[in-house]
N, C-alpha and C positions, 0 to 999 in steps of 0.2 A: 476208856479214853476220857481224859479230863475235859471238862467243859468250863469255859471262862465266861462269867457273867459280868456285865458292867454296863455303864451308861453308854449308849450309842453316840458316836462322834457326830456332832451337829453338821459338820461338813464332811460327811463320809464320801468316799470315792469308790467307784466300781470299775472293774477292768473290763474293757470291751474285748470280747473274745475274738472278734473278727480282726481288730487292728492291734490289740495288745496294749492300747493306751488307756490311761485312766479317764473315766467320765465322771465329772463332778456332779453331785446331786445338789441342784439349786433350789429344791423345794423348801428347804428350811432357812434360806438366806433371808435377811431382813429386807423389806421392801424399800425401794428408792424413796428417800424422804421427799424429794422434789415432786415426784409423780404422786405420792400420797397426799401431799399438801394441795396439789392442783385438783385431785379428785375430791378431796374433802371440801373444797370450796365450790363444788358444783361444776368444776371445769372438766374437760376431757384431757386425756393424755395426749401430748403433742409429740409427734415423731417427725424429726427433721430429716428429709431425704438428702442424699448426696448431690442430687441435681440442684438443690437450692444453694449449695455452696459454690457452684461453678459460676463464673462471670457470664453475663448475657452476651450474645453475639452482637457485633457492631452492626448498625443499620446498613442495608445494601446501598451501594453507590448509585446515584441516578444514571440512567442510560442516556448517553449523549447522542443527539440526532442532528444530522446536517442535511441541507438541501443542495441539490446539484442539478445541472442541466448540461446537455451537450452544447458546445460553444457555437456550432452552426445552426442551432435551433432544435428544441425538443421540449416535451412536457417536463415539468419539475419532478424530480425523483427525491426520495427520502432514503438516506443511508445511515447506517450505524454499525457498531460492533467491529471496528477495525483498529489495529494498533500500530500499523506502519504503512508506508506508501504502497507497497505491493498489495496489501490487503485492501487498501482504499480503492485502488484501480480495479481489483476483482469485484468489490462491492458495486462499483459504478457499472462495470460490464454486466453483472448479474441483473442490475436494475433495468438496463436497457436491452438486455438479451443480445449483446454483441460480444465478440471475442475480446478478451482482455488485451491481446496483442494489437488491437486497433487504436488503443489510447496512447497518444504521444506524450502529452503532459497536461497539467491542470493549472489554471489561473484562479485567483481568488477575487470575487466581486467584480469581475469584468469578463465579457466574452471575447474581448480583443486579444490579439497576440502581444501582450504587454509583458516584457521580461522583468519589469519591476514588480509585477504581481504574481510571479511564479509561486506555485505551491512549494513551500519548504518543509522544515521540520515541525512547524507549529501551525495550528489552525485555531482561530478564535471561534467562540460559540456563535457569533453572529455572522461568520463568514459564509458566503455563498460560493460553491465550487462549480467551476466550468471546466468540462473535459474537452480537450481538443483531440479529435480523432484523425486518422489517416485520410489524406485526400489524394491528389494526383502525384504519381511518381515522375521524377525527371532525371535524365542521365545526360551528362555533359562532358565534353573533352575540353580541358583547360590547360593552357601552357603556363607553367610557373616561371615567369620572367623575372621575379624578384625573390629574395630570400623568404620574406613573410607574405602570407596570403591575406592577412588582415581579418581573420576570423577569431572570434571568441566562442569557445565551445563549452556547453554545460550538458548535464544529463538529468533525467527524471527520477533517478534512483531505482528504476525498474528495468534497465537494460537499453534505453534509447538515448543516444547523444544527439543533440541538436544545436543549431546556431543561435547563440544568445545575442551576439553583436557583430556588426560588420564595420570595419574602420573605413571612414570616408576617404575616397581616393585610392583605396587599395585594389589589388588584383580582383578580389571577389566582389568588390563594390561595382566593378565594371561589367560583371556577368549579369545579364538581365533576368535570368531565371533562378538565381540564388537569392533567398530572402531569409530574414530573421524568423525563427520558428521551424525552419526546415530540418527534418531528421536526416542525419547523414547515415545512409544505409550501407553503402559500399564505397570502397576506394580501390580502383583497379581490379574490380571483381571480387575483392576480399570482403566478406560479410562482417559488418561491425556491430551487429545486433548483440547486445550483452556486454559491450565494452563501456568502460567509464569515459568521461570526457577527456581526461588527461591521456588516455591511451589513444583516442582518436586524434587529439592534437599532436601527439608524438608522431603518428604515422604521416600526418600532413607535413610536419616539419622535416621529416626524413626524406621527402620527395626531392630529388636533386634539382637545383636551379637550372632552368633552360629545358627541362623535360616536360612532356605532356602527359597528364594523368586523367583518368576517367573517374568522375564522382557521380554517384547516384544518390539523390535525395528524395524525400517524400514530404510534401508540404501539408500543413493542416487543412482539413476540409473547411472551405469558406461558406459563409451564409449567403442566401440569395442566389444570384446568378453565378457566384463563385463556386457553388456546389457542383456545377457542371464543367466538363473539361473543354472550355473554349480556348482555342489557340489564338492569342492576341497578335503575335508576330508570326509571319509565315515561316514555319520550320520544315525540315525534312523529316518525314515520318520515320520513327525508330525501327519499325517492323517492315519498312520498305513496301508500303502499299502504293507508293508512287502517286500519292495525292497530296497536294498542298492545301493547307487549311488556313482560313482567316475568318475569325468570328463565326466559326461553325464547329459543331461537335464532331470529333473524329470517332466514328463508329467502328473503324477498322482496328485502330491501335488503342482505343479507349483512353485517349489523352496521354499515352506514354510516348514521349518525344525525346529526341536526341539532337543536341546542337553541337556543331563543330565550331568552336570559338578559339580564335587566336588573338591574344592581347599583346599589344606593343609595350 
């Protein structure tokens, strides 16, 4: 069998028996001139990793922290990490260990029921949050003697509609137990929790003129003596305990009263 002799190819290739692909022999390749130059000058070979080519991560955004209190009085709490109103209410509830359903609405920089300071879609870094929680419930029978009741309704964005304004001289302005800030919980027994303000306003508007309707509201908890359920005017107890109360705490009905009011 003839043999062929000759100079071996400088860049010889071998076949990988496992994969069937050629493997190049790099042992006789000329060295990299740049690496050789660096090593000749006493330097070390520099290997650039792929991570050096990636852009650095942006710095983390600072965590926003806000101070809050319950409007009727409480220690100052610190809350953060919320992105909407519902999450804010939950953070406040967790801070004071109360059910989130107890929070009616929030005002900024005042503990008073000031509708011009209602918490809206924006909060400033220096704003102080006051949470108004549920107080005494009230249920009243009111005769709708005019087309308009004189109420302006808004909501807290978390399922509670409440009275924002009462027109002077209107039907509801003559009702002694209806006030700005009261949450409208029921109308004629229908629960309105979860309704938006325009839905509640529509139901009030649809009540026929001359008819009597029952409205149940919940007032915000007041500070000081207002925290207790004092009956300022002599009402008839809603739960029929047959006791009249004046400047005394109703321990039988827990301040839940019903007034029968007819307006001319």
